[in-house]
C-alpha positions in Angstrom: 243.1 67.6 76.2 241.2 70.7 77.3 241.1 71.5 81.0 238.4 69.8 83.1 235.4 72.1 83.6 235.0 72.8 87.3 233.5 75.1 89.9 235.9 76.8 92.3 234.2 77.1 95.7 237.1 77.5 98.1 239.2 80.5 96.9 240.4 83.5 98.9 240.8 86.3 96.5 243.6 87.9 98.6 245.4 84.6 98.3 245.7 85.0 94.6 248.1 88.0 94.9 251.2 86.8 92.9 254.6 88.3 93.8 254.7 90.2 90.5 251.4 91.9 91.1 252.3 92.7 94.7 255.3 94.6 93.4 253.2 96.3 90.7 250.6 97.5 93.3 253.3 98.5 95.8 254.9 100.8 93.1 251.5 102.2 92.2 250.7 103.1 95.8 254.2 104.3 96.8 254.8 101.4 99.2 258.3 100.1 100.1 258.5 96.3 100.3 261.0 94.4 102.5 262.0 92.2 99.5 264.5 92.8 96.8 262.2 91.6 94.0 259.4 89.1 93.3 261.8 86.2 93.3 263.0 87.1 96.7 259.4 87.4 98.0 258.6 83.9 96.5 261.4 82.4 98.6 259.4 83.4 101.7 256.6 81.0 100.8 257.9 78.2 103.0 255.4 77.7 105.8 255.6 75.7 109.0 251.9 75.9 109.8 248.7 78.0 109.2 249.9 80.9 111.3 253.2 81.3 109.5 251.3 81.6 106.3 248.7 84.1 107.7 251.5 86.4 108.9 252.8 86.8 105.3 249.3 86.8 103.8 248.2 89.7 105.9 251.4 91.6 105.4 251.2 91.4 101.6 247.6 92.6 101.6 248.9 96.1 102.5 249.5 96.8 98.8 245.7 96.7 98.3 244.6 100.3 98.8 242.2 101.4 96.0 239.2 99.9 94.2 241.3 99.5 91.2 243.8 97.4 93.1 241.1 95.0 94.2 239.7 94.9 90.6 243.1 94.2 89.1 243.8 91.4 91.6 240.4 89.8 90.9 240.8 90.0 87.1 244.2 88.5 87.3 242.8 85.5 89.2 239.9 85.1 86.7 242.3 85.0 83.8 244.3 82.2 85.4 241.2 80.4 86.6 239.8 80.3 83.1 243.0 78.6 81.9 242.6 76.1 84.7 239.1 75.1 83.5 237.1 77.0 86.1 233.6 77.8 84.8 232.1 79.1 88.0 233.8 80.6 91.0 232.4 81.6 94.4 235.1 83.9 95.7 235.8 84.6 99.4 237.2 87.9 100.6 238.2 89.1 104.1 236.7 92.5 104.7 237.9 92.7 108.3 241.6 92.4 107.2 241.1 95.5 105.0 239.1 97.5 107.5 241.9 96.9 110.1 244.3 98.6 107.6 242.0 101.6 107.2 240.6 100.6 103.8 236.8 101.3 103.7 234.4 98.5 103.3 233.1 100.0 100.1 236.5 100.1 98.5 237.3 96.4 98.9 233.7 95.2 98.1 233.2 97.5 95.1 236.7 96.7 93.7 236.2 93.0 93.7 232.5 93.3 92.6 233.6 95.4 89.6 235.7 92.5 88.3 233.0 89.9 89.0 230.4 92.0 87.2 232.2 91.4 83.9 233.6 87.9 84.6 231.4 86.0 82.1 232.3 88.3 79.2 236.0 88.7 80.3 236.8 85.1 81.3 233.8 82.9 80.6 233.3 82.4 84.3 230.1 83.0 86.3 230.9 84.3 89.7 229.6 85.3 93.1 231.1 86.8 96.3 231.2 85.4 99.9 232.2 87.6 102.8 234.5 85.6 105.1 235.0 86.5 108.7 238.2 86.1 110.7 237.6 83.6 113.5 240.6 84.9 115.5 238.9 88.3 115.8 235.9 89.0 118.0 232.5 87.6 116.9 231.0 91.0 117.8 233.2 92.6 115.2 232.1 90.1 112.6 228.5 90.8 113.4 229.1 94.5 113.0 230.7 94.0 109.6 227.9 91.7 108.5 225.3 94.3 109.4 227.3 97.0 107.5 227.4 94.7 104.5 223.7 94.2 104.6 223.0 97.9 105.1 225.0 98.8 102.0 223.3 96.0 100.1 226.7 94.5 99.2 226.5 92.0 96.4 227.3 88.9 98.5 225.6 85.6 98.3 226.9 84.2 101.6 229.3 84.3 104.5 232.2 82.2 105.5 234.6 81.7 108.5 238.4 81.5 108.0 241.8 82.4 109.4 243.4 80.6 112.4 241.2 77.7 113.3 242.7 76.1 116.4 241.2 77.5 119.6 238.4 79.4 117.8 235.5 77.0 117.5 232.6 77.7 115.2 230.2 78.0 118.2 231.7 81.5 118.9 230.0 82.8 115.7 226.5 81.3 116.1 224.8 84.7 116.3 226.6 85.9 113.1 225.3 82.9 111.2 221.8 83.3 112.6 221.7 86.9 111.3 223.1 85.8 107.9 220.6 83.0 107.4 217.7 85.4 108.4 219.0 87.7 105.7 218.8 84.9 103.1 222.5 84.3 102.8 224.2 81.0 102.2 226.6 79.8 104.9 230.0 78.1 104.7 232.8 77.7 107.2 236.3 76.4 107.5 236.4 73.4 109.8 238.5 70.3 110.3 241.6 71.6 108.7 243.9 72.2 111.7 241.0 72.1 114.1 239.4 68.8 115.3 236.5 66.9 113.8 234.4 68.4 116.7 234.6 71.7 114.8 232.9 70.1 111.8 230.1 69.0 114.1 229.7 72.5 115.5 229.6 74.0 112.0 226.9 71.6 111.0 224.8 71.7 114.1 225.3 75.2 115.5 226.0 77.3 112.4 223.8 75.2 110.0 226.3 75.6 107.2 225.6 74.6 103.6 229.2 73.6 103.0 232.3 72.7 104.9 235.6 74.2 103.7 238.4 71.7 104.2 236.9 69.0 106.5 239.8 66.6 106.0 239.9 65.6 109.7 236.3 64.2 109.5 237.9 60.8 108.9 238.9 60.8 112.5 235.3 60.5 113.6 233.3 57.6 112.1 229.9 59.0 113.2 230.8 62.3 111.5 231.7 60.5 108.3 228.4 58.7 108.3 226.5 62.0 108.9 228.4 63.7 106.1 227.8 60.8 103.7 224.1 60.5 104.6 223.5 64.3 104.1 226.0 64.6 101.2 227.4 67.7 102.8 229.9 69.3 100.4 233.6 69.3 101.5 235.8 71.8 99.6 239.2 70.2 99.9 242.5 72.0 98.9 245.3 69.4 98.6 248.3 71.6 97.9 247.3 74.0 100.7 247.1 71.0 103.1 250.6 70.0 102.2 252.1 73.6 102.3 250.5 74.2 105.7 251.6 70.8 107.1 248.1 69.5 107.6 249.5 66.5 105.7 253.1 65.6 105.3 253.1 65.0 101.5 250.6 64.9 98.7 250.8 61.1 98.7 249.5 61.1 102.3 246.4 63.2 101.4 243.1 61.6 102.5 241.2 62.6 99.4 241.2 59.1 97.9 239.9 57.7 101.1 237.3 60.4 101.3 236.1 59.5 97.8 236.1 55.8 98.6 233.8 56.5 101.6 231.3 58.3 99.4 231.9 61.8 100.8 230.8 64.7 98.7 234.4 66.0 98.2 235.6 68.4 95.5 239.0 70.0 94.8 239.9 73.7 95.0 243.0 76.0 95.3 242.4 78.0 98.5 245.3 80.6 98.3 247.0 79.5 95.0 249.6 82.2 94.8 251.0 80.9 98.1 250.5 77.2 98.0 252.0 76.2 94.7 249.1 76.1 92.3 245.7 76.8 91.0 242.8 74.3 90.6 244.4 72.5 87.6 247.7 72.2 89.5 245.9 70.6 92.4 244.3 68.1 90.1 247.6 67.4 88.4 249.2 66.7 91.8 246.5 64.2 92.6 247.0 62.5 89.3 250.7 62.3 89.8 250.4 61.0 93.4 247.5 58.6 93.1 247.0 58.0 89.4 243.6 59.6 89.7 241.7 58.4 86.6 239.4 60.2 84.2 236.2 59.1 85.9 237.4 60.1 89.4 238.4 63.6 88.1 235.1 64.0 86.4 233.4 62.9 89.7 235.3 65.6 91.6 234.3 68.2 89.0 230.6 67.1 89.1 230.7 67.3 92.9 232.0 70.9 92.7 229.1 71.9 90.3 226.5 70.2 92.4 227.8 71.9 95.5 227.7 75.4 94.0 225.2 78.1 94.8 223.9 78.5 91.3 220.6 78.1 89.4 219.5 74.7 88.4 219.8 75.6 84.8 223.4 76.7 85.2 224.1 73.6 87.2 222.8 71.3 84.4 224.7 73.2 81.8 228.0 72.8 83.7 227.3 69.1 84.5 226.8 68.6 80.7 230.2 70.2 80.1 231.8 67.9 82.7 230.2 64.8 81.1 231.3 66.0 77.6 234.9 66.3 78.9 234.7 62.8 80.4 233.5 61.2 77.2 236.1 63.1 75.2 238.9 62.1 77.6 237.9 58.4 77.2 237.8 58.6 73.4 240.6 56.9 71.5 243.3 59.4 70.3 244.2 59.5 66.6 247.7 58.5 65.9 
């Protein structure tokens, strides 16, 4: 059976740096790594919480120095995503993390954009770019970077909010989101992963986001669930990430089936797949193994991802037709 056509909406491009590519880029840039080889580095991918992941995530980013590095990283993701069935990807990048290392804004933006500009011919994937801001850095810094991105006419369609969630409520970034919306940008934000359901409320009411990234803790607040269902707010859920970062104990404990049952507009994504044990198809396979997720439920998740994407209506209908064709084919009797 061919892979399920999907839109990937919750993907941090820096989180696609596989150990082998980290070593390749380190050698290219004359950087000495504190690991014996890629296998040794991979053994470090055992995290106790979000912060333990972020520490390694930011350290490994140091190999990204040139536009070509960012281009190679992005193209490597696109090749793997195509094999996973991704037909459209809205890719987040963390410009502040690179600026803090002395990498110019133009270098990281132009490097990723170069790969995205040929993504349809190279990988059969339509793409767009979202600039994500680090919530554990000052909001004033995020605002300055946003204004720099706008001044350089960076090819971004929206902004996001990521990094350590607990203790950094969305309300801190209200002005950043006001400026972004005034500039015509789409708005998304991580909320309700390690932070409480109250952060989801703030993202909706104070930041006026178009999508919530994660949002799994919404089930702790019945009024919030009712709001999310009524407005069909997209929730971009990342099951393997939630397990690796201890937001849930095991994949069998994941709330995604309950979220589907409540009528929430949930879809499945890979977050930082190089670190969390799998790409979009691996996340779906884990759900099938844990819950026996059927063909229709998988097609529903894929259709939700397409409906939640920031794409033209024509592109949306084309992708929904691909999902439906997959569903019909998957139900068809197999020749013996």
